[in-house]
C-alpha positions in Angstrom: 36.0 -51.4 -11.9 34.9 -48.8 -9.3 32.8 -50.1 -6.4 29.3 -48.6 -6.4 28.1 -47.0 -3.2 24.4 -47.0 -2.4 22.8 -44.4 -0.2 19.5 -45.2 1.6 17.1 -42.3 1.7 14.4 -42.3 4.4 11.2 -40.3 3.8 9.1 -39.1 6.8 6.0 -41.1 7.3 3.9 -38.0 8.2 4.6 -35.3 5.6 2.4 -32.8 7.5 5.1 -32.7 10.2 7.4 -31.0 7.7 5.2 -27.9 7.4 4.0 -25.4 9.8 0.9 -23.2 9.7 2.0 -19.7 8.8 0.8 -17.3 11.5 1.3 -13.6 12.0 3.5 -12.7 14.9 1.2 -12.3 17.9 2.8 -9.0 18.8 1.3 -7.5 15.6 -2.3 -8.3 16.6 -4.9 -7.3 19.2 -7.8 -9.6 20.1 -11.3 -8.9 21.3 -13.8 -6.1 20.5 -13.3 -4.2 23.8 -9.5 -4.3 23.4 -9.7 -3.1 19.8 -11.9 -0.1 20.9 -9.4 0.8 23.6 -6.4 0.4 21.3 -8.0 2.8 18.8 -8.9 5.3 21.5 -5.3 5.2 22.9 -3.9 6.2 19.5 -2.6 2.8 18.2 -2.2 2.8 14.4 -4.3 0.0 13.2 -3.8 -1.5 9.7 -7.1 -3.3 9.5 -9.7 -5.2 11.5 -11.1 -8.6 10.9 -14.4 -9.7 12.5 -16.2 -13.0 12.6 -18.8 -12.7 9.8 -21.8 -13.8 11.9 -21.0 -11.6 14.9 -23.7 -9.3 16.1 -23.8 -7.3 19.4 -24.2 -3.8 20.7 -20.5 -3.3 21.3 -19.9 -3.6 17.5 -21.5 -0.2 17.0 -18.9 1.4 19.2 -16.1 -0.4 17.3 -17.5 0.7 13.9 -17.7 4.3 15.1 -14.1 4.2 16.5 -12.7 2.6 13.3 -14.6 5.1 11.0 -13.1 8.0 12.9 -9.5 6.7 12.1 -10.2 5.4 8.5 -9.6 1.8 9.6 -11.0 -0.8 7.2 -13.1 -3.6 8.7 -13.4 -7.0 7.0 -15.9 -9.6 7.9 -14.6 -13.1 7.5 -15.5 -16.7 8.4 -14.5 -18.0 11.8 -12.0 -20.4 10.1 -10.1 -17.5 8.7 -9.5 -16.0 12.2 -8.5 -19.4 13.6 -5.9 -19.7 10.8 -4.4 -16.4 11.8 -3.9 -17.1 15.5 -4.3 -19.9 18.1 -5.2 -17.3 20.8 -8.7 -16.7 22.1 -9.5 -13.9 19.6 -13.2 -13.7 20.5 -14.1 -13.2 16.9 -12.2 -9.9 16.5 -8.6 -9.3 15.4 -6.8 -6.0 14.7 -3.4 -5.8 12.9 -1.1 -3.2 14.3 0.5 -1.1 11.5 4.2 -1.0 11.3 4.2 2.7 10.4 2.4 5.9 11.5 0.1 7.2 8.8 0.3 10.9 8.1 -2.5 13.3 7.2 -2.3 14.5 3.5 -3.9 17.8 4.6 -0.8 18.4 6.8 1.8 17.2 4.4 1.1 19.4 1.4 0.9 22.8 3.2 4.1 22.0 5.1 5.9 21.3 1.8 4.9 24.7 0.4 5.9 26.4 3.7 9.4 24.7 3.5 9.8 26.0 -0.1 9.5 22.5 -1.6 8.1 21.6 -5.0 5.6 18.9 -4.0 6.1 15.5 -5.5 3.5 13.0 -4.4 2.8 9.4 -5.5 -0.8 8.2 -5.5 -1.4 4.4 -5.7 -4.8 3.1 -6.9 -5.4 -0.5 -6.3 -1.8 -1.7 -5.6 -2.4 -4.7 -3.4 0.8 -6.7 -3.7 3.0 -5.9 -0.7 6.3 -6.5 -2.6 5.3 -4.2 -5.4 4.3 -1.6 -2.8 7.5 -2.0 -1.0 9.6 -1.7 -4.2 7.7 1.4 -5.2 8.3 3.0 -1.8 12.0 2.2 -2.1 12.3 3.9 -5.4 10.1 6.8 -4.2 12.4 7.5 -1.3 15.5 7.4 -3.6 13.8 9.7 -6.1 12.9 12.4 -3.6 9.2 11.7 -3.4 7.6 13.6 -0.5 4.7 11.2 0.3 2.7 8.2 -0.9 -1.1 8.3 -0.9 -3.1 5.0 -0.7 -6.8 4.3 -0.2 -8.0 2.7 3.1 -9.6 -0.1 1.2 -7.9 -1.9 -1.7 -4.3 -1.2 -0.8 -1.4 -3.4 0.1 -0.8 -4.0 3.8 2.2 -2.2 5.2 3.6 -5.3 6.9 7.0 -6.8 7.5 7.3 -8.0 3.9 6.5 -4.6 2.5 9.0 -2.9 4.8 11.7 -5.5 4.0 11.1 -5.0 0.2 11.3 -1.2 0.7 14.6 -1.7 2.5 13.2 0.4 5.3 12.0 3.3 3.1 8.4 2.8 4.5 9.8 3.7 8.0 10.9 7.2 6.8 8.7 8.1 3.8 5.4 9.5 4.8 2.4 7.4 3.9 -1.1 9.0 3.8 -4.1 6.6 4.0 -7.3 8.2 2.8 -10.9 7.1 3.0 -11.7 8.4 -0.5 -9.1 8.6 -3.2 -11.2 11.0 -5.4 -11.5 13.5 -2.5 -7.7 13.2 -2.0 -7.0 14.0 -5.6 -9.5 16.9 -5.5 -7.6 18.3 -2.5 -4.2 17.9 -4.3 -5.6 19.6 -7.4 -7.0 22.5 -5.3 -3.6 22.7 -3.6 -2.0 23.5 -7.0 -0.6 20.0 -7.9 -0.8 18.6 -11.5 -2.5 15.2 -11.4 -0.7 13.0 -14.0 -1.6 9.4 -14.7 0.9 6.8 -15.8 -1.3 4.7 -18.0 -1.4 2.8 -21.3 -4.6 4.5 -22.2 -2.9 7.3 -24.1 -0.6 7.9 -27.1 1.4 10.5 -25.3 4.9 9.4 -24.5 5.8 9.9 -20.8 8.9 11.9 -21.8 6.7 14.4 -23.6 4.9 15.4 -20.4 6.2 18.1 -18.1 6.7 17.1 -14.4 8.4 20.3 -13.2 5.5 21.9 -11.5 4.0 20.6 -8.2 3.0 17.0 -9.0 0.9 14.0 -8.0 1.8 11.0 -10.1 -0.9 8.3 -10.2 -0.2 4.6 -10.8 -2.7 1.7 -10.9 -2.7 -2.0 -10.5 -1.2 -4.2 -13.2 -4.4 -6.1 -13.9 -6.9 -3.3 -14.3 -4.7 -0.2 -14.3 -6.0 3.1 -12.9 -9.8 2.9 -12.2 -11.9 5.0 -14.7 -13.2 7.4 -12.0 -9.6 8.2 -10.9 -8.3 8.4 -14.4 -11.0 11.0 -15.3 -9.7 13.2 -12.5 -6.2 13.3 -13.9 -5.3 16.4 -15.9 -2.8 14.6 -18.1 -1.9 11.0 -19.1 1.5 9.6 -19.9 2.4 6.2 -21.4 5.7 4.3 -21.2 6.2 2.7 -24.7 6.5 -1.0 -25.0 8.3 -2.7 -27.9 8.1 -6.4 -27.0 5.3 -8.9 -27.0 4.4 -8.5 -23.3 1.6 -6.0 -22.9 2.6 -4.4 -19.6 5.5 -3.6 -17.3 5.6 -4.7 -13.6 4.0 -1.8 -11.8 7.0 -1.2 -9.6 9.2 -1.0 -12.7 6.8 1.4 -14.4 6.8 3.5 -11.3 10.6 3.6 -11.3 10.8 4.7 -14.9 8.2 7.5 -14.4 9.6 8.7 -11.1 13.1 9.1 -12.5 11.8 11.0 -15.5 10.5 13.5 -12.9 14.0 13.6 -11.4 15.6 14.1 -14.8 13.4 17.0 -15.8 13.6 18.8 -12.4 17.4 18.4 -12.4 17.6 20.1 -15.8 16.0 23.2 -14.3 18.7 23.6 -11.6 
């Protein structure tokens, strides 16, 4: 008969010691209203600003004006939220430095035409998950997309997770952050691009739509899809057929399917 061996397992008395508060790297943040204003004026690319909800002073007006001039979103939050983000003396104001330099859509499109390119733009409406955003950017870079357009408010942060998921594509693929997505689509339409929505709100199969002309492909969030006002601005709609019991694809998967249909059609013209 084999001799049994017993192993004694010790559990830590204080379970809290096993976990650490997740904080953003301090190098990615700027603290204090005056510092934020100077950072914006110096040309720093700011992802977003968080302010203590009950803060109210004259210097805020200057910060609001500086942020508005660069399309930087400002979010008012409880003091506890700011304290969770950093142990530094933040003075009620934190700015997150963007990992990428945002490009102007008004510069991208004319430059594409001047270079003899057939513009191919991706527009994301309400994509807030950083990993989905990063995955879409990775596929977009591989599929020859010229730029991604996102709204200032209601878009995923371009942080370390997004860049990692994109496998670095976000460091090379131009990203245009716009204050008003409707105005951006209006500009693209006036610039000769077809605005095509990838949506379940149509019976038209995505393979039956032509993507060979200058194109802006619009994709929406998984939960609500493309917002009605944006959908109404699209000249065409295209649906990816589903045959199972699940009602929708992951948005990054849907984006990949649609983007490579564009590649297929354009390759056939060569």
